[in-house]
Backbone as JSON, one array per atom type, in Angstrom:
{
  "sequence": "MSITSSVYNILVLSGDPDIQSHFKHAFKDATVTGAKYASTLPKDLARRPFDAVIVEVKPGSSDGTTAIPTNIDHSHTLVITGSRSVLKRTSKLMQVMARQNAAGASKKEALSLEDYLEWKMGDFVKGMRDGSGRNLHPMLINAIERPLITKALQETRGNQIQAAQLLGLNRNTLRKKIHDLHIPVKRNRHAHAREV",
  "N": [[193.14, 232.52, 116.69], [196.08, 233.62, 115.98], [199.64, 233.94, 115.9], [201.69, 236.36, 114.65], [204.8, 236.24, 114.05], [208.11, 236.48, 113.24], [210.13, 235.94, 114.82], [210.29, 233.55, 116.24], [211.55, 230.3, 115.69], [210.66, 227.21, 115.08], [210.95, 223.72, 115.49], [209.13, 220.89, 114.79], [208.86, 217.63, 115.59], [207.08, 215.09, 114.78], [204.84, 212.45, 114.04], [202.21, 212.97, 113.83], [199.97, 214.77, 112.03], [198.16, 216.62, 113.06], [199.37, 217.73, 115.34], [201.52, 219.09, 114.2], [200.06, 220.93, 112.66], [198.76, 222.35, 114.69], [200.88, 223.81, 115.87], [201.73, 225.2, 113.62], [199.49, 226.75, 113.07], [199.41, 228.32, 115.36], [201.85, 229.72, 115.26], [202.26, 230.57, 112.7], [202.9, 229.37, 109.39], [205.43, 229.92, 108.25], [207.37, 230.0, 110.25], [207.51, 227.54, 111.41], [208.83, 224.35, 111.25], [208.06, 221.19, 110.2], [208.38, 217.7, 110.67], [208.5, 214.11, 110.47], [210.62, 212.66, 111.57], [213.9, 213.62, 112.77], [215.91, 212.75, 111.12], [214.78, 212.82, 108.6], [214.83, 215.4, 107.75], [215.83, 217.91, 105.4], [219.31, 218.64, 104.73], [220.05, 221.38, 104.96], [218.0, 222.41, 106.55], [218.3, 220.83, 108.82], [220.6, 221.85, 109.94], [219.92, 224.35, 110.74], [219.51, 226.9, 113.23], [217.3, 226.51, 115.94], [214.69, 227.94, 117.9], [212.99, 226.5, 119.47], [212.44, 223.03, 119.97], [210.22, 220.55, 119.37], [209.28, 217.4, 120.34], [207.67, 214.43, 119.63], [207.07, 211.77, 121.78], [206.68, 208.38, 122.01], [204.37, 206.59, 124.09], [205.82, 204.76, 126.76], [208.32, 204.79, 125.7], [211.79, 205.27, 126.25], [213.51, 207.56, 126.03], [213.39, 210.76, 124.62], [215.37, 212.37, 123.66], [217.15, 211.28, 121.86], [215.98, 211.59, 119.43], [216.35, 214.17, 118.7], [217.89, 216.59, 116.6], [221.45, 216.56, 116.19], [222.88, 218.95, 116.15], [221.61, 220.76, 117.77], [221.75, 223.17, 120.26], [221.43, 222.77, 123.51], [221.54, 224.63, 125.54], [220.61, 226.96, 124.49], [218.23, 226.48, 123.3], [214.82, 225.75, 123.57], [213.6, 222.69, 124.52], [211.11, 220.38, 124.15], [209.61, 217.44, 125.06], [207.2, 214.89, 124.68], [204.05, 213.06, 124.93], [201.46, 212.74, 122.39], [199.09, 213.99, 123.34], [200.11, 215.66, 125.33], [201.74, 217.35, 123.8], [199.86, 218.64, 122.2], [198.5, 220.19, 124.1], [200.67, 221.71, 124.88], [201.18, 223.24, 122.59], [199.09, 225.07, 122.65], [199.62, 226.35, 125.08], [202.15, 227.49, 124.54], [201.39, 229.22, 122.54], [199.76, 231.03, 123.92], [201.66, 232.03, 125.74], [203.53, 233.2, 123.97], [201.95, 235.11, 122.79], [201.37, 236.71, 125.01], [203.96, 237.52, 125.63], [204.57, 238.99, 123.31], [202.66, 241.02, 123.5], [203.44, 242.14, 125.91], [205.98, 243.05, 125.26], [205.44, 245.02, 123.41], [203.36, 246.7, 124.43], [203.28, 246.38, 127.13], [201.1, 244.95, 128.13], [198.81, 242.81, 129.82], [197.82, 239.38, 129.35], [194.67, 238.86, 127.83], [191.57, 238.23, 129.51], [189.67, 236.85, 128.06], [191.24, 235.49, 126.11], [192.74, 233.82, 127.8], [190.7, 232.25, 128.98], [189.7, 231.02, 126.68], [191.88, 229.44, 125.97], [192.12, 227.76, 128.27], [189.62, 226.45, 128.32], [189.45, 225.05, 125.97], [190.42, 222.27, 125.69], [188.77, 221.12, 127.59], [186.14, 221.5, 126.6], [186.34, 220.05, 124.22], [186.85, 217.51, 125.26], [184.43, 217.07, 126.61], [182.7, 217.0, 124.44], [183.67, 214.77, 123.05], [183.05, 212.87, 124.95], [180.33, 212.8, 124.86], [179.05, 214.87, 126.25], [176.57, 216.97, 127.82], [174.52, 219.93, 128.22], [176.49, 221.92, 128.58], [176.81, 224.73, 128.66], [175.27, 225.85, 130.96], [176.69, 224.5, 132.96], [179.33, 225.44, 132.72], [178.9, 228.17, 133.14], [178.04, 228.19, 135.82], [180.4, 227.22, 136.97], [182.14, 229.32, 136.53], [180.79, 231.47, 137.65], [180.56, 231.03, 140.44], [183.3, 231.26, 141.6], [183.73, 233.91, 140.79], [181.76, 235.44, 142.14], [182.49, 234.82, 144.75], [185.07, 235.98, 144.88], [184.39, 238.67, 144.5], [182.93, 239.12, 146.83], [184.95, 238.73, 148.71], [186.63, 240.85, 148.04], [185.04, 243.01, 148.73], [184.87, 242.66, 151.41], [182.82, 241.02, 152.35], [180.56, 242.57, 152.12], [177.51, 242.66, 150.82], [175.97, 244.47, 149.35], [177.87, 246.19, 148.2], [179.28, 244.27, 146.77], [177.32, 243.39, 144.97], [176.99, 245.75, 143.48], [179.57, 245.94, 142.37], [179.58, 243.64, 140.76], [177.5, 244.23, 139.08], [174.93, 243.45, 139.56], [171.58, 243.02, 140.85], [170.9, 243.43, 144.32], [169.2, 241.49, 145.54], [169.26, 239.49, 143.59], [171.94, 238.76, 143.74], [171.99, 237.73, 146.37], [170.3, 235.5, 146.04], [171.84, 233.98, 144.25], [174.08, 233.5, 145.85], [172.92, 231.86, 147.76], [171.92, 229.72, 146.1], [174.28, 228.76, 144.93], [175.66, 227.96, 147.11], [177.55, 229.58, 148.54], [179.73, 230.5, 151.02], [179.35, 233.21, 153.26], [181.23, 235.56, 154.81], [181.33, 238.09, 157.0], [183.37, 240.74, 157.77], [183.67, 242.05, 160.8], [185.3, 244.0, 161.94], [186.1, 245.44, 159.73], [183.63, 246.45, 159.0], [183.1, 248.16, 161.14], [185.09, 250.05, 160.75], [184.2, 251.15, 158.36], [181.9, 252.53, 159.05]],
  "CA": [[194.07, 233.41, 117.33], [197.39, 233.27, 115.49], [200.69, 234.86, 116.24], [202.51, 236.7, 113.51], [206.11, 236.56, 114.58], [209.21, 235.82, 112.58], [211.16, 235.78, 115.83], [210.37, 232.17, 116.67], [211.86, 229.29, 114.7], [210.29, 226.01, 115.82], [211.02, 222.42, 114.8], [208.18, 219.94, 115.37], [209.14, 216.27, 115.15], [205.92, 214.28, 115.15], [204.15, 211.81, 112.94], [200.82, 213.39, 113.88], [199.8, 216.04, 111.32], [197.41, 217.56, 113.9], [200.31, 218.44, 116.21], [202.23, 220.04, 113.35], [199.15, 222.02, 112.27], [198.53, 223.17, 115.89], [201.99, 224.75, 115.99], [201.73, 226.07, 112.43], [198.4, 227.71, 113.25], [199.77, 229.24, 116.44], [203.04, 230.52, 114.98], [202.31, 230.81, 111.25], [203.64, 228.33, 108.67], [206.8, 230.3, 107.89], [208.3, 229.85, 111.37], [207.43, 226.18, 111.95], [209.27, 223.27, 110.37], [207.51, 219.93, 110.69], [208.87, 216.45, 110.07], [208.22, 212.95, 111.31], [211.87, 212.37, 112.28], [215.0, 214.54, 112.47], [216.7, 212.19, 110.01], [214.13, 213.09, 107.32], [214.97, 216.82, 107.42], [216.91, 218.25, 104.47], [220.52, 219.03, 105.47], [220.06, 222.81, 105.3], [217.09, 222.6, 107.68], [218.83, 220.15, 110.0], [221.66, 222.69, 110.52], [219.34, 225.64, 111.14], [219.29, 227.05, 114.68], [215.88, 226.58, 116.31], [214.39, 228.47, 119.23], [212.32, 225.42, 120.21], [212.31, 221.75, 119.31], [209.11, 219.82, 119.98], [209.46, 216.02, 119.92], [206.67, 213.46, 120.1], [207.65, 210.55, 122.33], [205.66, 207.34, 122.15], [204.25, 206.08, 125.47], [206.68, 203.61, 127.05], [209.64, 205.06, 125.15], [212.67, 205.67, 127.35], [214.14, 208.87, 125.93], [213.1, 211.48, 123.39], [216.5, 213.19, 123.24], [217.84, 210.65, 120.73], [215.32, 212.02, 118.2], [216.66, 215.59, 118.47], [219.09, 216.77, 115.76], [222.67, 216.66, 117.0], [223.41, 220.32, 116.17], [220.82, 221.6, 118.67], [222.43, 223.61, 121.47], [220.41, 222.69, 124.57], [221.61, 225.8, 126.41], [219.98, 228.09, 123.81], [217.02, 226.02, 122.62], [213.79, 225.11, 124.38], [213.32, 221.35, 124.02], [209.95, 219.81, 124.81], [209.26, 216.1, 124.61], [206.0, 214.4, 125.33], [203.09, 212.31, 124.13], [200.64, 213.57, 121.51], [198.17, 214.85, 124.1], [200.92, 216.69, 125.99], [202.2, 218.31, 122.79], [198.72, 219.46, 121.78], [198.32, 221.19, 125.15], [201.85, 222.57, 124.84], [201.05, 224.22, 121.5], [198.2, 226.12, 123.14], [200.33, 227.09, 126.12], [203.18, 228.31, 123.9], [200.69, 230.28, 121.82], [199.36, 232.03, 124.92], [202.88, 232.66, 126.26], [204.1, 234.05, 122.94], [201.06, 236.27, 122.64], [201.58, 237.56, 126.17], [205.29, 238.1, 125.47], [204.48, 240.01, 122.27], [201.89, 242.14, 124.05], [204.26, 242.76, 126.94], [207.1, 243.74, 124.63], [204.99, 246.2, 122.68], [202.51, 247.61, 125.2], [203.28, 245.98, 128.54], [199.74, 244.55, 128.47], [198.63, 241.44, 130.29], [196.98, 238.54, 128.51], [193.26, 239.15, 128.09], [190.8, 237.19, 130.18], [189.03, 236.05, 127.01], [192.24, 234.59, 125.54], [193.06, 232.83, 128.81], [189.57, 231.32, 129.09], [189.65, 230.22, 125.45], [192.94, 228.44, 126.07], [191.82, 226.8, 129.33], [188.4, 225.69, 128.07], [189.52, 224.31, 124.72], [190.48, 220.82, 125.9], [187.6, 220.71, 128.37], [184.98, 221.42, 125.71], [186.58, 218.93, 123.31], [186.65, 216.29, 126.04], [182.99, 216.91, 126.85], [182.09, 216.61, 123.17], [184.06, 213.39, 122.8], [182.37, 212.04, 125.94], [178.89, 213.02, 124.71], [178.58, 215.75, 127.31], [175.38, 217.78, 127.54], [174.29, 221.08, 129.1], [177.79, 222.49, 128.86], [176.7, 226.16, 128.96], [174.97, 226.14, 132.37], [177.73, 223.95, 133.82], [180.47, 226.36, 132.7], [178.49, 229.44, 133.76], [178.1, 227.97, 137.28], [181.81, 227.06, 137.36], [182.76, 230.64, 136.5], [180.02, 232.38, 138.49], [180.85, 230.81, 141.86], [184.52, 231.96, 142.04], [183.59, 235.34, 140.55], [181.0, 236.02, 143.26], [183.33, 234.65, 145.95], [186.13, 237.0, 144.85], [183.75, 239.98, 144.7], [182.61, 239.22, 148.26], [186.22, 238.91, 149.42], [187.11, 242.2, 147.74], [184.19, 243.97, 149.46], [184.88, 242.2, 152.8], [181.53, 240.42, 152.67], [179.46, 243.54, 151.96], [176.74, 242.19, 149.67], [175.52, 245.62, 148.55], [179.02, 246.6, 147.4], [179.58, 243.18, 145.83], [176.3, 243.45, 143.91], [177.35, 246.88, 142.62], [180.78, 245.56, 141.64], [179.21, 242.64, 139.77], [176.44, 244.73, 138.21], [173.74, 242.65, 139.85], [170.66, 243.47, 141.88], [171.26, 242.83, 145.6], [168.42, 240.27, 145.75], [169.78, 238.48, 142.65], [173.19, 238.27, 144.33], [171.65, 236.88, 147.52], [169.78, 234.23, 145.52], [172.97, 233.24, 143.69], [174.88, 233.05, 146.99], [172.18, 230.73, 148.33], [171.86, 228.61, 145.14], [175.63, 228.24, 144.68], [176.21, 227.56, 148.42], [178.75, 230.37, 148.78], [179.76, 230.98, 152.4], [179.54, 234.65, 153.38], [181.82, 235.96, 156.09], [181.39, 239.56, 157.1], [184.43, 241.17, 158.66], [183.08, 243.07, 161.7], [186.25, 245.11, 162.11], [186.03, 246.25, 158.5], [182.35, 247.17, 159.05], [183.24, 249.23, 162.12], [185.9, 251.09, 160.15], [183.46, 251.77, 157.29], [180.87, 253.38, 159.65]],
  "C": [[195.46, 232.96, 116.95], [198.39, 234.35, 115.85], [201.5, 235.13, 114.99], [203.86, 237.16, 114.03], [207.15, 235.79, 113.82], [210.34, 235.58, 113.56], [211.36, 234.31, 116.18], [210.62, 231.24, 115.49], [211.71, 227.95, 115.41], [210.39, 224.78, 114.94], [210.07, 221.47, 115.53], [208.45, 218.58, 114.76], [208.03, 215.36, 115.66], [205.33, 213.67, 113.9], [202.68, 212.2, 112.86], [200.66, 214.73, 113.17], [199.0, 217.07, 112.13], [198.35, 218.37, 114.79], [201.06, 219.48, 115.39], [201.32, 221.22, 112.98], [198.82, 222.91, 113.47], [199.62, 224.23, 116.0], [202.04, 225.7, 114.8], [200.64, 227.13, 112.54], [198.79, 228.77, 114.29], [200.89, 230.19, 116.04], [203.24, 230.83, 113.51], [203.25, 229.8, 110.58], [205.11, 228.67, 108.45], [207.8, 230.05, 109.02], [208.34, 228.44, 111.92], [207.87, 225.19, 110.89], [208.78, 221.97, 110.97], [208.09, 218.75, 109.95], [208.54, 215.31, 111.02], [209.44, 212.63, 112.18], [212.92, 213.4, 111.9], [215.81, 214.05, 111.28], [216.08, 212.46, 108.64], [214.21, 214.56, 106.92], [216.05, 217.0, 106.36], [218.1, 218.81, 105.26], [220.53, 220.5, 105.85], [219.13, 223.11, 106.46], [217.63, 221.97, 108.95], [219.91, 220.99, 110.69], [221.14, 224.03, 111.03], [219.23, 225.72, 112.66], [217.79, 227.21, 114.95], [215.75, 227.16, 117.71], [213.74, 227.4, 120.1], [212.28, 224.18, 119.34], [211.26, 220.96, 120.08], [209.18, 218.39, 119.44], [208.37, 215.14, 120.51], [207.39, 212.2, 120.55], [206.51, 209.57, 122.53], [205.58, 206.89, 123.61], [205.09, 204.82, 125.65], [208.08, 203.77, 126.5], [210.52, 205.62, 126.25], [213.19, 207.1, 127.23], [213.83, 209.51, 124.58], [214.29, 212.28, 122.88], [217.25, 212.58, 122.08], [217.23, 211.09, 119.41], [215.64, 213.46, 117.84], [217.9, 215.69, 117.58], [220.31, 217.07, 116.61], [223.22, 218.07, 117.09], [222.67, 221.24, 117.13], [221.62, 221.9, 119.94], [221.38, 223.71, 122.58], [220.45, 223.89, 125.52], [220.94, 227.03, 125.79], [218.67, 227.72, 123.13], [216.08, 225.36, 123.63], [213.49, 223.76, 123.76], [212.17, 220.78, 124.84], [209.69, 218.45, 124.21], [208.02, 215.65, 125.36], [205.11, 213.63, 124.38], [202.27, 213.27, 123.27], [199.73, 214.51, 122.3], [198.92, 215.96, 124.82], [201.33, 217.76, 124.99], [201.06, 219.18, 122.29], [198.44, 220.54, 122.82], [199.47, 222.2, 125.15], [201.73, 223.62, 123.75], [200.15, 225.38, 121.94], [198.89, 226.98, 124.18], [201.39, 228.0, 125.5], [202.55, 229.47, 123.13], [200.3, 231.4, 122.77], [200.59, 232.77, 125.45], [203.49, 233.61, 125.23], [203.25, 235.3, 122.74], [201.25, 237.24, 123.8], [202.94, 238.25, 126.08], [205.27, 239.22, 124.43], [203.73, 241.23, 122.77], [202.72, 242.89, 125.08], [205.41, 243.55, 126.35], [206.64, 245.03, 123.96], [204.25, 247.19, 123.56], [202.53, 247.36, 126.69], [201.87, 245.61, 129.01], [199.74, 243.11, 128.98], [197.76, 240.7, 129.3], [195.52, 238.8, 128.85], [192.58, 237.95, 128.75], [190.16, 236.27, 129.15], [190.0, 235.05, 126.39], [192.59, 233.48, 126.52], [191.95, 231.79, 128.93], [189.46, 230.43, 127.86], [190.68, 229.11, 125.5], [192.59, 227.36, 127.09], [190.62, 225.91, 129.0], [188.46, 224.83, 126.82], [189.49, 222.8, 124.89], [189.27, 220.31, 126.66], [186.38, 220.52, 127.47], [185.13, 220.24, 124.74], [186.35, 217.6, 124.03], [185.18, 216.02, 126.33], [182.29, 216.45, 125.58], [182.4, 215.15, 122.86], [183.36, 212.42, 123.74], [180.87, 212.2, 125.91], [178.32, 213.85, 125.86], [177.38, 216.58, 126.87], [175.3, 218.92, 128.55], [175.59, 221.75, 129.53], [177.69, 223.96, 129.28], [176.35, 226.42, 130.42], [176.05, 225.61, 133.33], [178.93, 224.9, 133.87], [180.12, 227.7, 133.35], [178.54, 229.3, 135.28], [179.55, 227.87, 137.76], [182.53, 228.4, 137.39], [182.1, 231.57, 137.51], [180.39, 232.24, 139.97], [182.15, 231.49, 142.29], [184.46, 233.47, 141.81], [182.86, 236.03, 141.71], [181.81, 235.93, 144.55], [184.4, 235.72, 146.01], [185.55, 238.4, 145.07], [183.41, 240.18, 146.17], [183.89, 239.4, 149.09], [186.73, 240.33, 149.24], [186.32, 243.25, 148.53], [184.05, 243.59, 150.94], [183.51, 241.7, 153.25], [180.34, 241.35, 152.53], [178.71, 243.2, 150.67], [176.25, 243.33, 148.79], [176.66, 246.08, 147.64], [179.38, 245.53, 146.37], [178.59, 243.17, 144.67], [176.6, 244.6, 142.95], [178.56, 246.56, 141.77], [180.46, 244.59, 140.5], [178.17, 243.14, 138.76], [175.16, 243.93, 138.35], [172.85, 243.39, 140.85], [171.04, 242.76, 143.17], [170.51, 241.52, 145.85], [168.87, 239.15, 144.81], [171.07, 237.89, 143.2], [172.9, 237.35, 145.51], [171.12, 235.52, 147.09], [170.91, 233.36, 144.98], [173.87, 232.7, 144.81], [174.22, 231.82, 147.62], [172.23, 229.52, 147.39], [173.22, 227.96, 144.91], [176.35, 227.83, 145.96], [177.55, 228.26, 148.69], [178.72, 230.85, 150.22], [180.07, 232.48, 152.42], [180.07, 234.95, 154.77], [181.98, 237.46, 156.07], [182.44, 239.9, 158.13], [183.9, 242.32, 159.51], [184.0, 244.26, 161.88], [186.23, 246.02, 160.89], [184.75, 247.07, 158.51], [182.45, 248.35, 160.01], [184.07, 250.38, 161.55], [185.14, 251.86, 159.07], [182.43, 252.78, 157.83], [181.48, 254.58, 160.24]]
}
């Protein structure tokens, strides 16, 4: 999921090629300038106005602002400093925000649920893989299914027949899931009286 936008001009100051590639993938190579340090930038690039400056700060370092080029106007430029792990998450967040901004500018559309879930689950899945996690699919399905059923029940004021219809489930299947997932069901009596 890449963004094709010449609007953004981003400077990434990091010695980690993965961080630079994360931003280049998200915003296309033409809009992202990567370097290890600001001092290693060619003079023409160092004077360029940037919409965002991303600076990797080593853990225990006191201040990342000393690594920012001196011509950067902090009142017109987004400046983000952080460790490698923070910057990797930031690249995904900025990608989602830019995509939402582009969609909103063109069609006034909200970010899709699929894009949001992809962004949120990326680090989780990688962490599970690095930690030798197993049975990820049923664990994620349960994590998504419980709040989905809970919200459907809230929307239907506890009416399980309406919630089952909303979810596209059989009523007995919904009741089994409510039991298995330990979802509390509260029926609003006043709402029931109004419905009758």
